[in-house]
Each structure stands twice: as structure tokens, then as C-alpha cells.
N, C-alpha and C positions, 0 to 999 in steps of 0.2 A: 492496386498496389499489393505488394507482398510485405506483410507485417509480422515481425518476430516479437513475441511477447514472452519474456522470461518471468518465471514465477507464475506460470499460467494455471497451476493447480492451487495457488494461494487464494486468499480471500478476494482481494481487489482484482488480481489477474483473472480469476474465474469469471467475475462479473464483466470484465472488459471483453473477454473472449465472447461471452454470450451476447453482449451488446453489438459486437462487430459482425457476428455471423449473419449470413444472408444479405449482406450489403454489397456483395460483388467483389470484395477483396479476398485475397488468399491469406489465411491466418496460420501462423506457425507458432505452436506453443512449446515452451521448454521449462522443465522443472526437474529437480533432483529427487522429489518426493521423500525428503528426509523425515526423520521421526521426532522432530522437535515437539510436535503434538500428534495426537491420534491420526494415523495415516488414513483411517477409514473415511474421515471427512474429506481428505484430498481426493480419494478415489470416488467419493460421491460427486464431487465437483467435476471430475473428469467424465464420469458417466453422464452427468447432466449435459455435457457438451458432445456426447457421442463416443467417447473413448471408454469402452466397457471392459477391456482387458488391460491388466497392469503390464506395461511393457518392460522388457529387460533393459539394462543400462545401454544407452547408445542406439536403441531401436526406435525407428520412426513408425508411427501408427496413424492410419487415416481414420477419421471419425466415420461411424456407420452411415448416418443419414446426411450429415453436414460434410460433404466430401471436400469442401474448400478448407477444412481444418485438419492440420497434421500436428501430432504431438511427438516430441522426443524426450526421453528421460536422460538428462545430462546435468552436470554440475558446472557452474561458472569457474570453478577452480581448475577445471580440466582444460588447460590452455590448448593442448593439441587437438582435443575433440572439438572445441569451438572453432579453431582455425579450419578444420576439415568441413565443419558445418557451413561456415561462411564461404568457403571455396566452392561448395556445391549448390549454394542458393544465393540469388541476388536480392537481398532485402532492400526495400525502399525506406522503411521505418523500423527502428528498434525501440521497443518499450521495455525498459529494465525495471521489473518489479521484484526480481529475485533478491533475497537478502535474508540474513539471520535477523529475525525480528525479536522484539521484547526488551523493554528497559530493564526489568528486574533480572532477567536471565543474564544480561550483560554485566551485572555486578559480580557474578560468580564464574562466568565463562567469557572473559574479555577476548581471549584468543580466537574464539569463534567469529567474532565481529571483524577482526582484522583479516582472517582468512576468507570469509565469505563476502563481506561487504566492501572490503578494500582491494584485496588481491583479485577476487572474482570480478569486480567492476573494472579493474585495470585490464584483465584479460579480454573483457568485452570491448573496451575502448580500443585496444590494440587491433582487434578484428575490424572494428568500424572505421578506423582511420585509413584503412586500405581500400575502402569502398567509396567510389565517387558519388557525391550528392546524397548520401544517406543522412537521415535525421535521427537523432537520439533523444528520446524522452525518458527520463529516469526518476525514480522515486527518491525524494528526500523526506524530511519530516519536520513537523512543528517543533520537535525537541531541540533543533539546532539553536532556537532562541534562548534556551536555558530558562532561568527565572527572570526573564525580561519584565521589568516593572512598567514599561511604557506600552499601553494597549490602545487600540488593537495592534497586533504585531504586523509590521510592514517589512517588505522584502529588503529594504535598505537599512533596517535596524542592525545594531551591533550583534554579531554572532560568533563571539570568541570566548563564551563562558558556558560551555556545555556542562551538564551535571551527570552524564552517564556515558559509558563507552559506546552504546548504541548511537547516541546523539553525535559523539565525536566521529564515528564512522560515516554518518550521513553528511556531516559538514566536510569531511575529507572528500566524499564523492562530489560535492559541489565544487571544491577547489580543483579536483582532478578534471572535472568537466570543463571548467573555465580554461585550464591549461591546454587541454586538447583542442578546444575551440580556437585558442590563440595560435597554437603551433600548426594545426592542420586544417583550420577552417571548417571543422565539423559544427553543424548547427545543434546545439545542446540546449534542451529545455528541462529544467529541474522543477519538480512539483513537491511543495512542502505540504504533506497531508496533515489534516487536523482531525484526530479521533474519529476514525471511520467506523461505522457500525451498520448492521443489517443482516439479512439472511446469509447463511453459510459463513458467518463470522468466525474468527479465530477463537478457540476455547480458552486461550490464555488471556484474552482481553476482558476488561471489566464487564461489559454487557453480558457475555456468556457466563462469567464467573458469578455475577450477581444472580442471574436467572437460575443457574443450576442450584445455588445455595437456597434461594427462595423456594423453589419447587421441592427440594429435599429437606426442608426444615432446618437448614444449617445456618450458622452465623456468617454474616458477611463483614469483613473488616473494612471500615471506612476510615481512610487515612486523613491526617490533619484534623481529626474530629469533625469531619464533614465540610470543612472550609476549603473546598476546591471547586473550581469552575473549569469546564471543558467545552470546546467548540465542537460538539457532537455533530457529525455530518453523515447523512444517509448515503450508503454506497452507490445507490442509483444516481444520485446527483453527482457524485465523484466521477463515475464512468461516463456520464453524459458530457461533463466538462472535458474529460480526456478524449472522447471521440471528436469533439470540436477541434482540439489541437491536432490530433492525428490526421484528420481529413482536411485541414486548412493549411497548406504549405505556404511558405513565403513570408509569414509575419516574423519580423526580427526586431524586437525591442532590445536594443543593445545597452546592457548595463554599463559597458565601457565602449566608447566609439571604436568601431572596427572589429569588435569581438562578438561573434554570433552565439553568445551564451546568455540565457535568460532564466531567471528564477520566478516562480509564481507560488503564492499561497493558494491552496485549494481547500476550502472549508465552507461551513454554513455561514460564518460571519456573525454568529450570535453566541456568546458564552452562556452555558447552562449551569446552574447550581447543581452540584452532584446529587444532593438529596432530592431535588426535583426530578432528576432522571430516575432515581431509585423509586420514587413515589409513583411515577408513571408505569414502571415495570411491575410494581405491586398491583396496581389497578388492572393492568391488562392480563396479568397472570392469575388474578383473583386470590392472591395470598399476601400475607404480611411478612416482611423480612425481619429476621432476628439480627439486630445491628450491634456490632462491637466497634466502638469508636477508639481509634488508636492514633499515635503520633505520626507525624510526617515520615515517610520512608525515604531512605537515601536514593538519589537519582530522580525523584519525582519533582514536578513543578506545581506551582499554586494555581495558575490560570493560563489557559490558552484561548486566543481570540484572533481570528484571521481577518486582516484587511484584504478584501478580494477585488479591490478596484482595478488593479493591473490586469487580472485575468478577465474581468468583465469588459474592460475597454478593448482588449486585444481579441478576445474570442467570444464575447457575448455570454460569458458564464453567469448563470443565474439560478442557484439552487432553489427548488420549489417545495421540497418535502419538509413539512413541519415536524417537530420532535414527536408529537403525539402520533402522527401518521406513520412516521418511520418506526417507532416502537411497536405500533400495531402490526405492521408488516413483519417485523422481526419476531414477535411473539407468535404470530400466526404460523410462521415457518417452523419455529421451535416445537409447536404442538404437533406438527407433522413428522418431527424427527425426535421422538421421545428418548431414543437410545443415546442421544448426545448429552442428555441430562441425567441419565441413570448413573448411580455410584457403584 
């Protein structure tokens, strides 16, 4: 198959590319390499996949050793560029992981989420609808559930009470995907990710922020006075589940009869008390965190917990990585990348 992965220099995108390389498929990565966080980490991810030179915008680059991998620097907001890309390549599967990330950032920069996550996704869907038989797998988020009090979260739970523009943009993606499936028969598979962590993780996410503060002797802010739970999921389990979906065509669990649009939770399926996560980080780093307990922040949620029955039944999804094992891998990688924690 020929597989397009957008956001391929991002956290999950990088791991998915690495997972799929060497399996006999042709992988095509796309990323705009924006400066939302330190681009050196994005370049490190590219280099780990064989892309050692930073390409110019619109330039296609072949990986050095992994010749089945091609990378192009492009933005989903570039409708004309995307149309030219799809006209010159016949993709079988599109995995959309490109998005403006971050709940907190969306509180001060809501326009970025409309432009990137909604307009960008629309441009991609417009290209896909002109391709016969293409499958689209796209990133949603557990944030669409808002402060749902019914746990674990199930795909048919109510999702009209988001508490951040990031969450709103992801719910819009789901509705757009459903509409394109209905109008054009596209097979759309949405994945609601639950607090993914691991090597090469984003520096704006809690695991990296906590680790950096612990190593540098700085205070970490713990929201809601520590009364938070998260369904922490190791990235290796996430991409293993995604690989099963990509390589298993034909499964169509129809949320509405006749509409080939499906949503799946993809998480560990076990909520973790935030202070327990921090305790394990302290143990593996060999240092004690300086903790500052603060009130709940706007846009945050109290608990996330994924019901993964649907994904297990359809694709055999079964995450295997314990929290301790996952944090051990994460800290082991951090110790090899000390520049990421330096202030």
C-alpha cells in the first residue's frame, strides 16, 4: 500500500512511521515543521527515520537508508499544494495526525485551532473524496468527552459539552468525517487518543514538563490539588493498535446503518491517579519533585478513562505496557537526550 501520514514529524506520527517502515509498504510523510515547540525535537524525529536534511517548503526528500519513506514539508492549510500532491500520488490510506495541539494554548490562540484543525482537515477531506477506495484514519481526542461524569468513556456517550477550543476542533473533525462518509462513501475511522506518553514526547505535555522540572529542581504545578486521573497510554501501544487498523481493510462497524464512519477510543483503559504518575517519575529519575498544588485550570478535565471494547472486538487491540514499564522507557530515552531538559 501507499500510506500518507500527516504530522509525521510529530510525536505519534514519528512512532507510526517507525512502526510501519520495513513492512513492505510505501510511506509518505507530511509535516509543516512549525515552531509551536522546539523544532530540534522534530528534526531529531525526522533524522531517526532517515531524513537528515531539513527540506524546503514543498520539497520531497527520500530517506537515506529507508528508501520506501518519502517526506514533504507542507501545511494542510495549503489547499493548492495538497491538491497537487494527491494528483501526483495514488494513496491507499491517509492517516491524519497533523493538528494544532495543546489544550492550554487553545485558551489564548483559538484561531490557530480553526485554521489548522478545521480548515486544514477540510482541505484534506476534499482531496480524499476525489480518490476511489481511499481509507481515512484521523486523530480525535478524549477531550471531546469534556467533563463526562460517566466512566469509563464510551464512544456513544454524549459529546456536546467540550471545555476547550482544542476539544471543539476535534469534535468538529468527527462531524466533518461523518458528513463526508455520508455524502461520498469515504471510509472514515476516528481515533480518540487518551493521554499518550513515551520517548520523543511533546515538551508541552505533562510528562515532559514534570520531568524537566524535577531534573532542574523547579516546582511543578499540580492542578486541582492533585485530584486528577488520566488514562496514560504508552505510545508503543497506540501505534501497534493503529497498525492493526491500517493493515486490516474492510472492517466497517457502522455507527449509523449505511454510513462508513466509525469512532474508537484508543487508550490503556485504566485511569491513573496523577500523583502516582509523578511518584513513578521521581523514582525513575532518582529525584524528588517540588510540588505546588493549585486550583483547577480552565479547559481541563477531572478524569479520563477509555472503554476500549469496540477497538478490541474489531481489531484485537490489547495494550500491554504497564505504567512502570512505560515510564522506565520514557526516562531511559530522556537520559540519552539531556539537552531536552536543559533550561
